[in-house]
Each structure stands twice: as structure tokens, then as C-alpha cells.
C-alpha positions as CSV (number, residue, x, y, z in Angstrom):
1,X,-16.2,-17.0,-34.7
2,X,-18.7,-17.9,-32.5
3,X,-16.5,-16.4,-29.4
4,X,-16.2,-12.8,-31.5
5,X,-20.3,-13.1,-32.5
6,X,-21.6,-14.3,-29.1
7,X,-19.1,-11.7,-27.2
8,X,-20.2,-8.7,-28.9
9,X,-24.0,-9.2,-28.6
10,X,-23.4,-10.3,-25.3
11,X,-22.1,-6.7,-24.6
12,X,-24.4,-5.1,-26.4
13,X,-27.3,-7.0,-24.2
14,X,-25.8,-6.5,-20.7
15,X,-25.6,-2.1,-22.1
16,X,-28.9,-2.3,-23.2
17,X,-29.9,-4.1,-19.3
18,X,-27.7,-0.8,-17.4
19,X,-29.9,1.8,-19.6
20,X,-33.0,-0.2,-18.7
21,X,-32.2,0.4,-15.2
22,X,-31.4,3.9,-15.6
23,X,-33.2,5.2,-18.5
24,X,-35.7,2.6,-18.9
25,X,-37.9,3.1,-22.7
26,X,-40.1,0.4,-24.1
27,X,-38.5,-0.3,-26.9
28,X,-35.5,-1.4,-24.6
29,X,-37.8,-4.3,-23.3
30,X,-38.2,-5.3,-26.9
31,X,-34.6,-4.9,-28.0
32,X,-32.9,-6.9,-25.1
33,X,-34.8,-9.1,-25.3
34,X,-34.3,-10.0,-29.1
35,X,-30.5,-9.9,-28.6
36,X,-30.8,-12.3,-25.6
37,X,-32.7,-14.3,-28.1
38,X,-30.0,-13.9,-30.4
39,X,-26.9,-15.1,-27.8
40,X,-28.9,-17.9,-26.8
41,X,-29.0,-18.8,-30.8
42,X,-25.3,-19.0,-30.8
43,X,-24.2,-20.6,-27.4
44,X,-26.0,-21.9,-24.6
45,X,-23.7,-20.5,-22.0
46,X,-26.4,-17.6,-22.6
47,X,-29.1,-19.9,-20.3
48,X,-28.4,-18.0,-17.1
49,X,-28.8,-14.3,-18.9
50,X,-32.8,-14.5,-18.5
51,X,-32.7,-14.4,-15.0
52,X,-30.2,-11.2,-15.1
53,X,-32.2,-9.8,-17.6
54,X,-35.4,-10.8,-14.8
55,X,-33.3,-9.3,-12.3
56,X,-32.6,-5.5,-14.1
57,X,-36.5,-5.7,-15.2
58,X,-37.6,-6.0,-11.6
59,X,-35.1,-3.3,-10.4
60,X,-35.7,-0.7,-12.8
61,X,-37.9,2.5,-12.7
62,X,-41.0,1.6,-14.9
63,X,-45.0,0.7,-14.1
64,X,-45.5,-3.0,-12.9
65,X,-47.4,-3.7,-15.8
66,X,-44.4,-2.8,-18.1
67,X,-41.8,-4.8,-16.3
68,X,-44.5,-7.9,-16.5
69,X,-44.2,-7.8,-20.3
70,X,-40.6,-6.9,-20.7
71,X,-40.2,-10.1,-18.3
72,X,-43.3,-11.9,-20.4
73,X,-41.6,-11.0,-23.9
74,X,-38.5,-12.5,-23.1
75,X,-39.5,-15.6,-21.5
76,X,-42.1,-16.3,-24.3
77,X,-39.4,-15.8,-27.2
78,X,-36.8,-18.1,-25.4
79,X,-39.7,-20.6,-24.6
80,X,-40.5,-20.6,-28.2
81,X,-36.8,-21.2,-29.0
82,X,-36.3,-23.9,-26.8
83,X,-39.6,-25.8,-28.1
84,X,-38.5,-25.0,-31.6
85,X,-34.9,-26.9,-31.2
86,X,-36.0,-29.6,-29.0
87,X,-39.0,-30.6,-31.8
88,X,-36.1,-30.3,-34.1
89,X,-34.0,-32.3,-32.0
90,X,-36.6,-34.7,-32.3
91,X,-37.1,-34.8,-35.8
92,X,-33.3,-35.6,-36.1
93,X,-32.6,-37.9,-33.4
94,X,-36.2,-39.4,-32.2
95,X,-35.3,-37.9,-28.2
96,X,-37.7,-35.2,-27.6
97,X,-34.5,-33.1,-25.5
98,X,-33.2,-29.1,-26.1
99,X,-29.3,-30.2,-26.0
100,X,-27.8,-33.5,-26.5
101,X,-24.3,-32.3,-25.8
102,X,-26.3,-31.1,-22.0
103,X,-26.7,-34.6,-21.3
104,X,-23.6,-35.4,-22.4
105,X,-21.6,-33.0,-20.5
106,X,-24.0,-33.6,-17.5
107,X,-22.4,-37.0,-17.5
108,X,-19.1,-36.4,-18.6
109,X,-18.7,-34.1,-15.3
110,X,-20.2,-37.2,-12.9
111,X,-17.5,-39.3,-13.9
112,X,-14.5,-36.9,-13.0
113,X,-15.8,-38.4,-9.6
114,X,-15.3,-41.9,-10.8
115,X,-11.9,-42.4,-8.7
116,X,-13.4,-41.0,-5.3
117,X,-16.7,-42.8,-5.3
118,X,-18.1,-46.5,-4.7
119,X,-18.7,-47.8,-8.6
120,X,-20.8,-51.2,-6.9
121,X,-23.9,-49.0,-7.4
122,X,-27.0,-51.4,-8.4
123,X,-29.6,-49.3,-7.3
124,X,-30.0,-46.9,-9.9
125,X,-33.1,-47.6,-12.5
126,X,-32.4,-50.7,-14.8
127,X,-31.6,-48.7,-17.6
128,X,-28.7,-47.0,-16.4
129,X,-27.4,-50.5,-15.4
130,X,-25.5,-51.4,-18.7
131,X,-23.9,-47.9,-18.6
132,X,-22.7,-48.1,-14.7
133,X,-21.0,-51.4,-15.7
134,X,-19.2,-50.1,-18.3
135,X,-18.0,-47.4,-16.0
136,X,-17.3,-50.0,-13.2
137,X,-15.1,-51.9,-15.4
138,X,-13.6,-48.5,-16.8
139,X,-12.4,-47.0,-13.5
140,X,-11.7,-50.9,-11.8
141,X,-9.0,-51.1,-14.7
142,X,-6.0,-49.6,-15.0
143,X,-6.7,-46.2,-16.4
144,X,-5.0,-42.4,-17.1
145,X,-5.5,-40.5,-14.0
146,X,-7.7,-37.4,-14.6
147,X,-7.5,-34.1,-13.0
148,X,-9.2,-30.7,-13.8
149,X,-6.0,-28.8,-12.6
150,X,-3.1,-30.9,-13.8
151,X,-3.8,-33.9,-16.3
152,X,-6.8,-33.0,-18.4
153,X,-5.7,-32.1,-21.8
154,X,-9.2,-31.9,-22.7
155,X,-10.4,-28.9,-20.7
156,X,-13.3,-30.7,-18.7
157,X,-14.4,-32.9,-21.4
158,X,-12.3,-35.7,-21.1
159,X,-14.6,-38.0,-21.2
160,X,-16.6,-37.1,-24.0
161,X,-14.4,-37.0,-26.4
162,X,-11.9,-39.7,-25.6
163,X,-12.8,-43.0,-27.9
164,X,-11.7,-45.2,-24.4
165,X,-14.3,-43.0,-22.5
166,X,-17.4,-45.3,-21.0
167,X,-19.6,-42.8,-22.3
168,X,-18.4,-43.2,-25.7
169,X,-18.3,-47.2,-25.7
170,X,-21.5,-46.7,-24.5
171,X,-22.8,-45.6,-27.7
172,X,-20.9,-47.7,-29.6
173,X,-22.3,-50.4,-27.7
174,X,-26.0,-49.3,-28.9
175,X,-25.3,-47.9,-32.3
176,X,-21.7,-49.6,-33.1
177,X,-20.7,-46.3,-34.7
178,X,-19.4,-42.6,-33.4
179,X,-20.3,-39.3,-33.2
180,X,-18.0,-38.4,-36.3
181,X,-19.7,-41.3,-39.0
182,X,-22.3,-40.8,-41.0
183,X,-26.1,-39.6,-39.2
184,X,-23.5,-39.2,-36.2
185,X,-25.9,-36.6,-34.0
186,X,-28.4,-39.5,-34.4
187,X,-26.1,-41.4,-32.4
188,X,-24.9,-38.6,-30.2
189,X,-28.7,-37.1,-29.3
190,X,-30.0,-41.2,-29.1
191,X,-28.1,-41.9,-25.8
192,X,-27.8,-38.0,-24.7
193,X,-31.4,-38.9,-22.0
194,X,-29.7,-42.1,-20.5
195,X,-26.4,-39.7,-19.9
196,X,-28.3,-36.8,-18.7
197,X,-29.9,-39.1,-16.0
198,X,-26.9,-40.9,-15.2
199,X,-24.8,-37.7,-15.0
200,X,-28.2,-36.6,-12.4
201,X,-28.0,-39.7,-10.1
202,X,-24.3,-40.0,-9.5
203,X,-23.9,-35.7,-9.0
204,X,-27.2,-36.0,-6.5
205,X,-25.8,-39.2,-5.2
206,X,-22.4,-37.7,-4.2
207,X,-22.9,-33.8,-3.7
208,X,-20.1,-33.6,-1.6
209,X,-17.6,-35.3,-4.2
210,X,-19.2,-33.3,-6.6
211,X,-17.6,-29.9,-4.7
212,X,-14.6,-31.2,-3.9
213,X,-12.8,-33.0,-7.3
214,X,-15.3,-30.8,-10.0
215,X,-16.5,-27.5,-8.6
216,X,-13.6,-26.6,-6.5
217,X,-11.4,-26.8,-9.4
218,X,-13.2,-25.5,-12.0
219,X,-13.2,-22.4,-9.2
220,X,-9.5,-22.0,-9.8
221,X,-9.8,-22.7,-13.5
222,X,-12.3,-20.4,-13.8
223,X,-10.2,-17.2,-11.9
224,X,-7.0,-18.9,-14.4
225,X,-8.5,-20.1,-17.1
226,X,-6.7,-22.0,-19.5
227,X,-6.3,-20.3,-23.0
228,X,-7.1,-23.7,-24.5
229,X,-8.0,-23.2,-28.2
230,X,-6.4,-19.9,-28.7
231,X,-2.6,-21.4,-28.1
232,X,-2.9,-24.7,-29.8
233,X,-3.2,-25.4,-33.2
234,X,-6.4,-24.2,-34.8
235,X,-8.1,-26.6,-37.7
236,X,-7.6,-23.3,-39.5
237,X,-3.6,-23.6,-38.7
238,X,-3.0,-26.6,-40.5
239,X,-2.6,-27.6,-43.9
240,X,-4.1,-30.9,-43.9
241,X,-7.7,-29.3,-42.6
242,X,-7.8,-27.0,-45.5
243,X,-10.1,-29.4,-47.6
244,X,-12.8,-30.4,-45.4
245,X,-13.1,-27.1,-42.9
246,X,-11.2,-23.7,-44.6
247,X,-12.6,-24.4,-47.7
248,X,-16.0,-24.8,-47.1
249,X,-15.9,-22.2,-44.4
250,X,-14.2,-19.4,-46.7
251,X,-14.1,-20.7,-50.0
252,X,-10.1,-21.0,-50.1
253,X,-8.1,-22.4,-52.2
254,X,-4.7,-22.1,-50.7
255,X,-3.3,-22.0,-46.8
256,X,-1.4,-18.6,-46.9
257,X,-1.1,-18.0,-43.1
258,X,2.9,-18.6,-42.7
259,X,3.9,-20.8,-39.6
260,X,5.4,-17.4,-37.9
261,X,2.0,-15.6,-37.8
262,X,0.2,-18.4,-35.6
263,X,3.6,-18.4,-33.7
264,X,2.9,-14.8,-33.0
265,X,-0.5,-15.3,-32.7
266,X,0.2,-18.2,-29.3
267,X,2.1,-15.8,-28.0
268,X,0.4,-12.8,-27.2
269,X,-2.5,-14.9,-26.4
270,X,-0.4,-17.0,-23.8
271,X,-0.2,-13.8,-21.5
272,X,-4.0,-13.9,-21.2
273,X,-4.8,-16.3,-18.6
274,X,-2.5,-14.1,-16.3
275,X,-4.2,-11.2,-17.6
276,X,-7.4,-12.5,-16.5
277,X,-6.3,-13.9,-12.9
278,X,-5.3,-10.0,-12.3
279,X,-8.7,-8.8,-13.3
280,X,-10.5,-11.5,-11.5
281,X,-8.6,-10.3,-8.3
282,X,-9.0,-6.3,-8.5
283,X,-12.5,-6.7,-9.9
284,X,-13.6,-7.9,-7.0
285,X,-11.3,-6.2,-4.5
286,X,-12.4,-2.8,-6.7
287,X,-16.3,-4.0,-6.0
288,X,-16.0,-4.7,-2.4
289,X,-14.4,-1.5,-1.6
290,X,-16.7,0.5,-3.6
291,X,-19.6,-0.7,-2.0
292,X,-18.2,-0.1,1.8
293,X,-16.7,3.1,0.1
294,X,-19.1,5.8,1.2
295,X,-22.9,5.8,2.3
296,X,-24.1,7.7,-0.2
297,X,-23.2,5.1,-2.5
298,X,-26.4,2.7,-0.9
299,X,-28.4,5.5,-1.6
300,X,-27.9,6.6,-5.0
301,X,-29.3,3.7,-7.7
302,X,-27.2,5.6,-10.5
303,X,-24.4,3.6,-8.8
304,X,-25.1,1.0,-7.0
305,X,-27.7,-0.7,-9.2
306,X,-25.0,-1.0,-11.8
307,X,-22.7,-2.6,-9.7
308,X,-24.8,-4.8,-8.2
309,X,-25.6,-5.7,-12.0
310,X,-22.4,-6.6,-13.0
311,X,-21.4,-8.4,-9.7
312,X,-24.3,-10.5,-10.1
313,X,-22.9,-11.2,-13.9
314,X,-20.0,-12.7,-12.7
315,X,-21.2,-14.7,-10.0
316,X,-24.0,-16.2,-12.6
317,X,-20.8,-16.9,-14.8
318,X,-19.0,-18.4,-12.1
319,X,-21.5,-20.9,-10.9
320,X,-22.4,-21.5,-14.5
321,X,-18.7,-22.4,-15.5
322,X,-17.9,-24.1,-12.6
323,X,-21.2,-26.3,-12.1
324,X,-22.1,-27.1,-15.4
325,X,-19.7,-26.0,-18.2
326,X,-15.6,-25.8,-18.4
327,X,-13.9,-22.7,-17.7
328,X,-11.8,-21.6,-20.7
329,X,-10.5,-18.3,-21.6
330,X,-13.3,-18.1,-24.7
331,X,-15.7,-18.6,-22.7
332,X,-14.8,-15.4,-20.4
333,X,-14.4,-12.6,-22.7
334,X,-17.6,-11.0,-21.4
335,X,-17.3,-11.5,-17.9
336,X,-13.3,-9.9,-18.8
337,X,-14.0,-6.7,-20.7
338,X,-16.9,-6.1,-17.9
339,X,-15.5,-6.4,-15.5
340,X,-12.1,-4.5,-16.6
341,X,-13.9,-1.7,-17.8
342,X,-16.3,-1.1,-14.8
343,X,-12.8,-1.3,-12.4
344,X,-11.6,1.7,-14.3
345,X,-14.6,3.6,-13.8
346,X,-14.6,2.3,-10.0
347,X,-11.7,3.6,-9.4
348,X,-11.9,6.8,-11.2
349,X,-15.0,7.1,-8.7
350,X,-13.3,6.6,-5.6
351,X,-10.6,9.0,-7.0
352,X,-12.6,11.7,-7.8
353,X,-15.0,11.3,-4.7
354,X,-12.3,11.3,-1.9
355,X,-13.3,12.7,1.3
356,X,-11.5,16.2,0.7
357,X,-13.9,16.4,-3.1
358,X,-17.0,17.1,-2.8
359,X,-18.0,16.2,-6.0
360,X,-21.0,14.6,-7.1
361,X,-22.1,11.3,-8.0
362,X,-21.8,10.1,-11.8
363,X,-24.3,8.1,-13.6
364,X,-22.8,5.0,-14.6
365,X,-24.8,4.5,-17.7
366,X,-23.4,7.8,-19.2
367,X,-20.1,7.0,-18.2
368,X,-20.7,3.4,-20.3
369,X,-21.9,5.6,-23.2
């Protein structure tokens, strides 16, 4: 449900940015800021959206004061949401933080370096030493070989969710409870600041190992994203989850989806990692050719600026996924739709503007409409 909502809002938002570049109106500055805020509240994957929005507003044809006002509106809206969320986190867990999940994810990412760095580090802050000791014991003992490309059944979140993970064991040590227990969020958020500090320390101290063993494997996964939940039995597909999840969400009293229908869904969606790989490579290749195709492209903002905006979207999304997140298919729906659509526009443009044909340059905002 969140995937569909986030993708739909993001599509409206990126379309609004293209119109701001092409035919800006004052109302668009407000509407894009509201769309950005909604996307931000649905999924923190939108954390790089404000940067892209500032870029679009900066290159739009508007008065300077309108540009500054548009940027200020989105910063204020997102800033208020961050402050509100941080205060709510403090009420729930006693810790002033925007995202407890972020601290866990950063430490999780750092532990993917565990087999490749020296675990005898004692130079870190004293409050990190108990966690470091648990991490050291885990990696010195016999443990499953975890690799982002071949042995990670949790798609980049192994050390967050496995019960034997040092991160989970550290939480047990502090609170004697799991985050799935009663008041679990309090425990989850309570250790998040320490995990955030630990993950930052490890990554900053071992940047080369982080790039080699986390970023580069994630780049492969970004280009060929795991289908993940789309080919696994979800909590709504299984009878024993009906009472706890499906009934509460959809007020169901019986499980009516046939196993055959679920298998058909899985078979269809299994094709999408390969389709995603094709879209990524065709988009990048066509964009390079497009920008080098003819010099008049570089002189026409109706073509150049939207092309650069979408390229920045692809680059920022790839960087966010590879450095901080976990590349999976459902997180790439926006980029795949936008990149695939723009590729078709690029091909059409180049066919219509072959050297023997002298047609005018199209307005991409009109094409998107």
C-alpha cells in the first residue's frame, strides 16, 4: 500500500517540477511543496527530494524573490515535520531523534564490513565499547557468511532483523526485550542513538571498505534490483496472518485469495528485475546520446533542463539507495517509470530530428502532459 501511494505522489511531484521549469506559476511552488511533504511523511526515501526541488526552482524562469519564497516554503514544511516527528520520538522513547530506524540502518550497514576490518578497535567512545565488544565476539566466532550479492536473504537488512545479530543482542542487553514485544518501539528507539554513533564511527574510519563491500555491491543490486516482497508470500497471502493483519487492515473475516492467483502474481513479477536492468541501461545510454546528439539541444532549455532534472533524479536515487538504503524493486518504481517514459520521449525526439529532418524542438512539459 505504501509503495503505491508513495510512487503516485512522487509522480505528481516530479511532473510538477517539470512544469515549474517550463511554465512556472506561483501556485506550483506551493503545490510541489505540499506534494513533497506528503511524500516525505509516507516514506523517508524522499529525503533527497528537497535537493531536487531546489534545483528545479533555481533553474526555472521566475523572479529571484519567488524562487527564494518557493524554496523557503518547502524547507519550512519539511522542517516542521522533522521537528514534530523528533518531539514525538522523544515522547515515545525518551530520545530526541528524527528517525530511530535511521540509526539501526546505519549500524546495520557498518556491520557488512565486519569480516573485512580489524575488530580490535578500542579508540572509540566509551559508550560504544559494550556494543563493539559484542560485535567483536560475533565476528570472531563462527557466523553465517553474509554478502549483499549472494548470501543476504534480508536484502541489506540482515543485522537489523536477525535475532543473533550483535545489534539485536545489544538491545536485549539493555532492555531485555525485543522490539516486537509490548512497548517494543521504546526499546527500538532507545538504543538507536548509540547505533547511529557506532555506524558513523565505523564507516568514517573505514571508507574504502565501506565502498568496496557495501556501496559497490548495492550498485549491482540497484541496476538489477531484487524483487523481494513481490515474489515472496506476504503477510496478507498466508492464512495464519489473517487475524493479526488482514482483519485489522481490511476487515476481512475469511481468506479468499486462491494459491493459484498468488503463484500467477509471483511469476509475473519475477520478470521485473530483468526489465528494470534493461530500463536502467537503455535510459543511461539514450540520455548520453541525447545530450551529445545535436548542439541545438544544449541551447534549448525546453529539452535540456527536464533531461538534466531526470538525470539528477536517477543519480540521487541511485546514490541514496547504494549508500544509505537497500536497493529493492519496490523502492525503484518512481525511477523506473520516469526513466522508461523519458527514454521513449528521447527516442521519438531523435527520430523526428534526424539530420535530414528539420522539425522544431518539442516542449517536454507538453509531452509529459
